[in-house]
N, C-alpha and C positions, 0 to 999 in steps of 0.2 A: 400892441407893440410888435409882436411876432409877425402879424399880418403885414404891418407897415414895412418891416425889414424884408420879408419875402417879396413884397411889391417892388421895393427899391432894388433888390438883387436882380429881379427879372428885368427891370428897366436897364440896369447896368449891363446885363448879358446881351440885351438887344442892341445897345449902343456899341458894345464890343464887337458883336457880329456884323454890324453895319460897317465899322471901320475895316474889318477883315474882308468884307465883300466888295467894298468900293473899288479897290484896284482891278477887279475883274470886269468892270464895266456893267453894261446892262444885264448880262447874264447873272453876274454876281448879285446885283440888286434884286432881281426877281427871285433868286434862290433865298435871299435874306427875307424877302416879303413872305415866302411860304412859311418860314418859321414864325413870322410875326402873326399871321392869321391864325396859327395854331394856338398862340399864347394870348391873343387879344381877348377872347371871351373870359378867360380866367383872370387876366389882369383887370379887365373892366369890372368883373364881379367883385374881386377883392378890393379894388380901388374904391368902388362905391361903398363896399362894406366898411372900409376904413373911415369913410366920410359919414357913415351912419345911414346910408341908403341901401335898402334890402330888395333884391330882385326875387320874385317868386319863381317857381319851377318852370312855368311857361316862358318867362323871360330868359332864363338860362338856356332852355332848349332852343329858343329862337336864335340866340347868339351862337350856339354850337352848330345849328343847321346852316346859318349864313357863313360861318367860318369854314365848314366843310365844302360848301359850294365855291367859295373863293379859293380854297386850297386846290381843288380840282382844276379850276380855271387857270390859276397861276402855273400849275404843273404842266398843263398843255401848252401854255405860252412858252414856258422854259424849254420844253422838249423841242418845240418848233424853232425857237431861236438857236438852240444847240445844233439842230440839223442845218439851219441856214448858215451858221458860222462854219460848220464843218465843210459844207459845200463851197462856201466862199474860199476857204483855205485850199481846197482841192482845185478849184478853178484857177486860183492864183498860181498854184504850183504847175498846173498844166500850161498856163500862159507863159510862165518862166521857162518851162521846158521847150515850148515851141519857139520862143525867142532865141534860146540857146542853140537849137537846131538850125534856125535861119542864120544866126551869126556864124556858126561853124561852116554852113554851106557857102556863105558869102566869102569867108576867108579862103576856102578851098578854091572857089572860082577865081578870086583875085590872084592866088598863087599860080593857078594854071595859066591865066592870061598873061602873066609876067614871065612865063617860061621858066619859073624856078622849080627845082626838084624838091622832093620832100626832105632830102637830107640837108640841103642848104638852108631851108626855112625852119629846121627843127630848133626849138629853143634849147639853151644849155642850162644845166643845173650848176650848182655852186662848184662842183668838181670839174666842170668843163665837158662832161659827157652828155651826149645828146639823147633825148627821149622822143620817140615817134609821136607826132601829134595825132590824136584820135578825135573823131567827131561823135563818138558814142557819149550819150548823156547819162552820167551816173546818177544824178538826183532822182531819176524816175523810180529807182528801186526804193529810195527813201520815202517817196510819196506813197507808193503802193504798200509799204510795210510788208512786202513779200519778196523773197529773193527773185531776181530777174529770171533765173533759170526755171524756177518753179512756175512763175507766171507764164513764161513762154510755153512751157510744157503743158500747162492746163489749157492755154488757148488752142493748142493743137488737138485736143480731144473732141472738139465739136465737129459735126458734119451735117450734111443736108438731110440725113435720115433720122437724126435725133433732135439736135438743137442747133440752128444756124446762127452763129454768133455774128453780131454786127458792131458791138462796142464793148470795151472793157473799162470799168470804172473802179478805181481803188476804193476799198472799203475796210477801215480799221486794219486788222492784220491779214485780211484776205482781199477778195475782189468780187465785183458784181459783173456778170457777163450778160449783156442784153442781146436780144435777138428774137428769133421766131421758133416756137416749138413745132417740130415737124412730126414727131412720133407720139405714141401714147405716153402719158406722164410716167407710169410705173416702169415700163420697159426702157424708156429713154434715160431715166435717172439711173437705173441699174447698169445700163451700158456705159454711161458717162462715168459713173463711180468706178467701174472696173477699169476703164482706160486711165482714169486719174491715178488709181493705185499702181498700175503698171509703170507709169511715167514718173511719179513723184513719191511712190511708196505710201505707206499707211500714215500719212501726215495730215491730210485735209479731208473735211467732209463737204459734200456737195448738197445744197438745199435747192429744191425747185419750188419757188414761191411766186407770189404776185407782187409787183411793185405798186406804188400808190396809184398809178394809172390802170391797175388791174391787168397788166401785161405780164406774161411769164418771164421770169429771169432765173438764172442760175447763180447762186451765191456760194463761193468757196471760203471756208473758214478753217483755221487750224484746229485740230482736236484738243489743243491745249486750252481752248475756251469752252470746252464741254462743261456741263454742270458738275460741280464738285461735291463730294460727300460731306456729311456733317462733321464738324470738328468735335473733339472730345468735350469742349465746353457746351456746344449746342446739344450734344447727346445728354449731358448732365441736366440741361434745361428741360429736355423732354421728360426725364425721370422726375424732376421736381414738379412739373405740371401734371404728370400722371398721378403722383401722390396727392397733389392739391385737388385734382378732379375726384379722386376717391373720397376725400373728406367732404367736398361740396355735395357729392351725391348722397352721402350719409346725412348731411345737414338738411338737404332738400327732402329726403325721406322722413326725417324727423318732423319737419314742418307739416308735411302731409298727414302725419300721425297726430299732430296737435301739440308738439312740444319742441323745445329748442335743445338739440343734442349737446351743443357745447355748454349749455347751462346745466344739463343733467346727463353727463357722460355715462352714468351707470346704465342708462337705457339703450346702450349701443346694440345689444342683441336684437332689439325690436326693429331696428332699421335695416338689418341685414337682408331680409327678403327683397324689399323694394330696391335697395342699393344694388344687389346682385342683378336684379332685372334690368336696371338702367345700364349698368356696366356691361351686361351681356349684349345689349343693343349696340353700344359704342364699339365693343370688340368685334361684333359681327360686321359692322360697317367697315372697320379698318381691315379685317380679314378679307372682305370682298375685294377691296382695292389690291391687297397684297397677292392674293391668289391669281387674280387676273393679270397683274403685272408679271408674275412669274411665268404664266402661260405665254405672255407676249414678249418675254425676254427683256423686260424693262426693270429698272431699279427704283425703289421708292425710299424716301427717308423715313426715319422713325417718326411716328405721329406726335405732333405738338397738341396735346389735349387742352381744351379751353374750359376751365372751371367756371361755373356760374351758380350763384346762390339760389336763384329762383327755381331752376329746373335741373340742377345738378351739373350740366355741362352743355356747351354749345357744339359739341363734336370735337373734331381735331383738324389741324392743318397739316397736310402732307405734301412734301416736295417731290417732284419727279426728278430723279438724279441721273437720268440717261436721255439721250436724244431719241425721240420716238420716230419710227419709220414713216408714219402717215397719220391722218386725222381719224381713221377708223380705230387705230390703237388708242389714241387719246380718248375717244368716246368710250371704248370698252372699259378702260381703267377707271374713268370718271363715273360711269354708270354702275359698275359692279358694286361699289360701296353703298350708295343709296338703295340699290336693289336688295342687297343682303340685309342691311339694317331696317329698311322700310318693310320688307316682307315679315321679318321677325316682329317688328312693332305692330303691324297690322294683325298678325296672328295672335299676339298677346291681347290686343284690344278686343278682337272678336271673341276670343276664348273668355276673356274677362266679362264681356257683356252676357255671354251665354251662361256663365256661372253665377251671374248676379241674381239675387233674390231678396225679398224682404228679410232684413236681419243680417245682410252682408256687412263686412267690416267697415266699409266707408259709407258715409252719408254725405253726399255733395249736393249743392244747390242745382236746381234744374237749369239755371243760367249757364252752367258749365257746358251743357250740350249746345247752347246757342253760340258758343265761341268758335265753332268750326263747322263748315258746311259738310265736310266728310264725316266727322265724328257724329254730328247731329243726325245726319241722314241714316248712318249705320245704326246708331242707338235707337232711332225710331223704329227701324225694321226689326230689331231684336227685342227691345223692352216694351214697345207699344204704349199702352195706356199709362204705364208707370211714369212716363215723362210729363204727365199732366199734374203731378204732385209737386209741391215746393221743394221737397228733398227726395233724392233718389238713392237707394241703397245699391252699391256696386261692389264688385269683387276688386281686390287690389291690382290684379292684372290689367283692369281697365285703365287705371291711372298710369301704370308703367307703359302700357302700349300707347297711350295718348302722348306722354312725354317723349317717347321714342319717335312718334310721327312728327312732333314739333321739331325735334333736333334734326331729323332727316330732311324735313321741308326747308328749314333754314339753310342747310347746306346745299339744297337744290336751287336756291335763288340764283338767277342768271347774272352773276357778277364776278369779275376777275378770275381768280384761280380757285374759287369754290367749285364744287362738283357741278353745279348748274351752269356756272360760267364756262367751265371746260366743255360741257355738253353742247352749249350754244356755239362755242368756238369750233368744235369739231363738225357740227352740222352746217352752220351758216357762214363760217369764216371769221377772221379777226375783226373786220370792220363792224359787222353786226354785233359781235360779242362786246366790242368797245362801247357801242351805243347802248346795248342792254345794261352794261355796268353802270353807266351814268344814270339811266332811267331808274334802275333798282335803288341806287343811292338816294335819288330824289324822293322816291316813294317811301323808303325807310325813314328819311328825314321828316316827311310829313306825318308818317305813322307814329313817330317818336313823340309827337305832341300829345298823343293819347296813351302810348305805352312806352315806358322807359326802356324796355328790353329791345325795342326796335332801334333806339338811339345807340345802345351798347353794341349791337350787332353791326350797325352802320359804321361805327367808329372802328371796329375790328377790320371790316372789309376795307375801309378807306386807308388805314395805315399799314395793314399787313397783306391784304389779298387783292388790291384793286388792279394790279398789273395782270395782263393776259399771260397765258402759258407760252413757253418758248415755241417757235414754229417747229413743225415736224420736217423731216427730210423732204417729204412730198406733201406740199400744202395744196396742190391743185386737185387731187382726187378726193371727191366728197364721199362720205359714208353712204351706204346703200339706203334704200327707202325703209327697210325694216328697222334699221338703227334710228333713222329720223323719226319714225312713228313711236318707237320706244322712248326716245328723248322727249318728244312732245307730251306723251302720256305721263312721264315722270314729272315734268314741269306743271302739267295740269293738276295732278294729284297733290303736288306741293302747295299750289295756290288753294286748292279745295281744303287742305288741312289747315291753312293759315287764315283764310278769309272767314269772317263770322257770318252767321245767318242774319238776314235783315229781320226786324220785328214782324213785318207782315208775313214773310215766308215761315218764320218760326211759329207764328200763330196758325197758319194754314196746316202746318205739319203737326200741330198739337203739342209743341214743345214749350212748356211754361204757360 
């Protein structure tokens, strides 16, 4: 009965949402469809359950994967329609402005041809006092959503030695200036920003980016649209998630030790060493981000830790709360976290393998070392013939280091605002980062058929981190080759940590 009520309630909510979306036309319907594809897998599951039909895990995972794919597709269509609608409105406004100018010019020509003076042709108001007729078109200011004086002042900052402006397009609360970049991106943006501050004060930020046709444009936006700090409620959520992560790390440590901590809370002292090790890696990761952000003059939000029963935590989500100057800064901040957490994890893993000996605290199946190319190869080099036995005795640091590498590798996946996604965006640009996000989600969806953890992580990326990071002030200047090499190395090591050994390769290495 409860399931039937939930099912009927969900259907009622969908009908109510459709009625609210219908007045907004095609855009409203597509937005409603996004909510539908999120609920359909669960509606179908519970609906069939109510009818006595049970879906197995593979069927549920298939529904979720298809739902995620449709959600991404509808989101892209929705954004495209929104841009088309916005452009249509702007074109209509520009046409109306041009018609008003032509009408005003025709009126002035007719007046001149009839020999009438401005005073005799001036209309009268209700009090009989005349007002001078002006051909200035006021609606232009409304279309640009920027004061006309500011727009004119910003148009005057461009020159042949920096950026030669050819067209101005209204954009939200600012404007897009199209043209040709004549100088070096860094120097030109610095000079243009200085001129803008002289003429309109510290009101607008100038962004030097590429338009969809990959041509340089300058975008002016008010500083009021800068990233905002966390609200007190959001900060409270970070604290709750932090406490929950501590608990899940303790529970995961208990599972590794062979007992359920929540069922036997008196054993909590036994889990402290492993828990402290996992938390140390998480904290090192976030400190890496924070220290680098401080050095680069950027601000980061409090971390939103992600608790997970199986491995303690999936890491944390951190927002960048300031506008970054360039892609190099984005790379440095994104890379610093995985570098700190990954090095600590690798050190723990290596030290744990070195300290492992017959009689060590943990006995794990040798298949454990087949689950990762990186861990398996490293263990073979340290433990040697011990990996030919069914059970391998290892030091606890081996387990902690492995968990840390998994957490770091998951955050290095090239998707959205994950560290890996930010690294790809910094090195290759937004277009490549967007494609990498889609490919990563597809791979995770396929992997989820064998490992439910992949499905959980894919869902988190899809709903929380799929969007790319905000553009930097200078999006044209790419990071240097050293940073690009470090980024590729980090992505390679992440894949090596997550990809399992094939049975043939494991056999040749003598693992299992």
